C-alpha positions in Angstrom: -59.1 -11.6 2.5 -57.0 -8.4 2.5 -56.5 -8.5 6.2 -55.6 -12.2 6.2 -53.0 -11.6 3.4 -51.5 -8.6 5.3 -51.3 -10.6 8.6 -49.5 -13.5 6.8 -47.1 -11.0 5.1 -46.4 -9.4 8.4 -45.7 -12.8 10.0 -43.4 -13.7 7.1 -41.5 -10.4 7.5 -41.2 -10.9 11.2 -40.0 -14.5 10.8 -37.4 -13.4 8.2 -36.1 -10.6 10.4 -35.9 -13.0 13.4 -34.0 -15.6 11.4 -31.6 -12.9 10.1 -30.9 -11.6 13.6 -30.3 -15.2 14.8 -27.9 -16.0 11.9 -26.1 -12.7 12.3 -25.7 -13.1 16.1 -24.5 -16.7 15.8 -22.0 -15.7 13.0 -20.5 -12.9 15.3 -20.3 -15.3 18.2 -18.6 -18.0 16.2 -16.2 -15.6 14.6 -15.1 -14.2 18.0 -14.0 -17.6 19.0 -12.1 -18.4 15.8 -8.3 -17.7 15.7 -7.5 -14.8 13.5 -5.1 -15.5 10.6 -1.7 -13.9 10.8 -1.0 -11.3 8.2 2.2 -11.9 6.2 3.3 -8.2 6.3 6.4 -8.9 4.3 4.1 -10.1 1.4 2.1 -6.9 1.7 5.3 -4.8 1.6 6.8 -6.7 -1.3 3.4 -6.4 -3.1 3.8 -2.6 -3.0 7.4 -2.8 -4.1 6.7 -5.2 -7.0 4.3 -2.6 -8.4 7.4 -0.9 -9.8 5.9 2.5 -9.1 7.7 5.3 -7.2 4.3 6.2 -5.6 4.3 2.7 -3.9 7.6 3.4 -2.1 6.3 5.7 0.7 3.5 3.4 1.9 5.8 0.4 1.6 8.5 2.2 3.6 6.0 3.3 6.3 4.7 -0.2 6.7 8.2 -1.8 6.6 9.5 0.5 9.3 6.5 -0.3 11.6 6.8 -4.0 11.0 10.6 -4.0 11.5 10.1 -2.5 14.9 7.8 -5.3 15.8 9.8 -8.1 13.9 13.4 -7.1 14.0 14.5 -10.7 13.2 12.5 -10.9 10.0 15.0 -11.1 7.1 12.3 -10.4 4.5 11.5 -7.1 6.2 15.2 -6.2 6.5 15.6 -6.9 2.8 12.6 -4.8 1.9 14.1 -1.9 3.9 17.3 -2.4 2.0 15.5 -2.3 -1.3 13.6 0.8 -0.3 16.8 2.5 0.8 18.5 1.6 -2.5 15.4 2.9 -4.5 15.7 6.2 -2.7 19.4 6.4 -3.3 20.4 5.9 0.3 23.1 3.3 -0.5 25.0 3.2 2.8 21.7 2.5 4.6 20.9 -0.2 2.0 24.3 -1.8 2.7 23.4 -1.9 6.4 20.0 -3.5 5.8 21.5 -6.1 3.4 24.1 -7.0 5.9 21.4 -7.4 8.5 19.5 -9.6 6.1 22.5 -11.8 5.6 23.1 -12.1 9.3 19.6 -13.5 9.6 19.7 -15.6 6.5 23.3 -16.4 5.5 22.5 -18.6 2.5 20.5 -15.9 0.7 22.3 -15.6 -2.6 20.1 -12.7 -3.7 20.9 -10.7 -0.6 24.6 -11.3 -1.1 24.3 -10.2 -4.8 22.3 -7.1 -3.9 24.7 -6.2 -1.1 27.5 -6.5 -3.7 25.7 -4.1 -6.0 25.2 -1.6 -3.1 28.9 -1.9 -2.2 29.8 -1.0 -5.7 27.6 2.1 -5.3 29.5 3.2 -2.2 32.9 2.5 -3.8 33.9 -0.7 -2.0 34.7 -2.9 -4.9 36.9 -5.4 -3.0 34.0 -6.3 -0.6 31.6 -6.2 -3.5 33.7 -8.8 -5.2 33.7 -11.0 -2.1 29.9 -10.7 -1.8 29.3 -11.4 -5.5 31.6 -14.5 -5.1 29.5 -15.7 -2.1 26.3 -15.3 -4.2 27.8 -17.2 -7.1 29.1 -20.0 -4.8 25.6 -20.4 -3.4 23.8 -20.2 -6.7 26.0 -19.8 -9.9 23.6 -17.4 -11.8 25.1 -15.6 -14.8 24.4 -12.1 -13.4 26.5 -12.9 -10.4 29.5 -13.8 -12.6 28.8 -10.8 -14.8 29.1 -8.5 -11.8 32.3 -10.2 -10.8 33.7 -9.7 -14.4 32.7 -6.0 -14.3 34.4 -5.3 -11.0 38.0 -3.8 -11.2 38.9 -5.8 -8.2 38.1 -9.5 -8.6 37.8 -12.1 -5.9 39.4 -15.2 -7.1 37.2 -18.3 -7.3 37.7 -20.9 -4.6 
């Protein structure tokens, strides 16, 4: 009886192992023929940035620089680079990145507003007023008007 039980257990183990190997092999073969999902790197980068933690800036910056080299026409990546430059106090660089963002996505009121804030930081109030006015024309949010009201040089409403 003992030998009979051992032989059946051994067959059960062998059958289980064979089924596992077949399932694993078929899974690998099927997966290799499936298209891989594209990673939305801009979401990963903005995920870092929305952590509101200074420690998140360096990995976000490293990833954003790499992705920008691969996707120079991606406005979300350009905007992330602008945000990072501003967070690091590199305002002239932030201005360049926000301008690039707007070239790629002209109706982005947030980019116009953020560009206006960076232009204030670099002392260009006249251009800041024009950008703030553009932002307000696209979407009349109160903070856009508030920025216009705070600027010593005001762009007249159209």
